[in-house]
N, C-alpha and C positions, 0 to 999 in steps of 0.2 A: 301412267306407268313411269317408273324411274328410268331415266335415260341411261344411267350407269348399268342397269340390268341388261339393257339391249347391247351396250358396248361389250359387256362380258361375254354375251352370246357370240358377238361378232369375233371376238378374240379366239373363241373356242371353235369357230367354224372357218377359220382362215385357211385358204388353200395352202397346201404344203408342197414341197418338192417331190413328194412320193405319190405317184399316180395310183398306187395300190391302196390308198386310204382316202375315203370320202367321209366327211362329217357333215351331217345335215341337222338342222334344227327347225322346229315348227313352234309357233306361238299358238297356244290353245286358248281361244277367247273365252270359253266357258269357265275354265278353271284358272284363268289368268296366270298361266305359267308356260315356260318353254320346255319343250321335249326334244331330246337329242337322239339321233340315230347315227350309228357308226357302221359303215359297210366296208369290209375288207375284201380285197381280191384274194383269191386262193391260188396264187401262182405256184405254191409248193405242191399242189395237188398233182398226183401222178395222172398221166393220160389214161383215161378209162372209156368205157362205152358211153358214158354220159357226156363227157367233154373230150372228144378225140383230139382237139387242138386248142391252143390258147385263144384263137379268135372266137370259137364257139363259147368258151368260158366267159370271155369278155362280153359277148352278145347276151349270154344268159344273165350276167350281172346287170347289164344295161336294162334288160327287160324287168328284172326284179326292182331296180330303182324306179323305173317308169311306173310299174304297178303300185309301188308304195306311194309315189307322188300322186297318182290319179286317185287312189283310195283316200288319202288325206285331203286332197283338193276338193273332192266332191261332197264331203260331209257338211252340207249347209254352210259352207264358208267358215266352219268352226276353226280350222287350222290355217295359219298363215306362214308360208315358207320364209325362212331367213337364212342367209349364208353370206359371209363376208366375201365380196367380189374382188378384194385386193389382197395379194400375197405380200409377205414380208419383203421379198425382192422388189416388188413394184413400189412399195412404200419407200424403200431405200433409194431407188432410182429417182422417184419424185422428189425426195429430199435433196439429193445431189443436184438435180436439175434446178432446184430453187436457188442454187448458188451459181448458176451459169454465167452471171456477169462478174463474179468475183474472180479475178485472175490469180489469186493466191490460194483460195480454198477449193474452188471447183476442180482444178487439176489433181490436187492431193486426194480429194474424196473419190474422184473418178478412178485414179490409179489403185486406190485401196480396195475398191469394189470390183476387181477383175481377177479372174483365174482362181486357182486353188486356195481354199481357206479365205475366201473373200469377206465373209461376214466377220471373221475374227479380225482381219486387217482393217475392215471398216470401223469396227468398234474401237480398235486401237487408234485409228486416225481421229475419231471423234474426241477421244480423250486428249490426244496431242494438240488438237485445235481448240480444245475447251468448248466443244459443241454438244456434249452428251445430253445436257438438260434441254438444249434447243431441239435436238432430234426427238427426245422423248415427248416434248410438247407438240412437235409436228405430228407424231404418230397419234397422240391422244386427240388432238384436234381433228385429224383425218377420220379416226374412228367415230368421234362424236358427230361429225358431219354426215357420215354414212348412216349412223343410227337415227339421226333426226330425219333424213330423207326417207328411210324405211318407215318410220312412224307416220310421216305425212302421206306417203304413197298408200299406206294401208288404213288411213283415217284412225289412227291410234293417238289419243292424247298422251302427252308426255310431260314430265316435270324436269326442268333443267336444274342441275346442281352446280 
């Protein structure tokens, strides 16, 4: 399997700040392809006899996800679950922490990534500090490491590019 294919799947299943959206992917060993599932919470639903409150709605959603997972999991190990465990915020924090010994860069990046519009300020700080390419390489390397670990854990041979 081409490792870049796995990396693309990881990018598309990255956790978001919106708890109402879940993105799942499974690798189908028989057809050698990835399948995506998108589950949306229906917070806009009016309260009715099916879901008298949000808690029951969330529990219902949780049960649907569990049933989907069990169904795909039990089919002769044909499907292998994949989801990026790292959010954009976690990647940014890890990148900032990699500069913890630099007394010039670390405080600037830390300040840029706090409060309202922090991602925009962080991107601006990267440009000002001439670190944009370095950050992109850090993210690419992180995703590649996650992809390789997923392949190894699931006994899938991969091609490095």
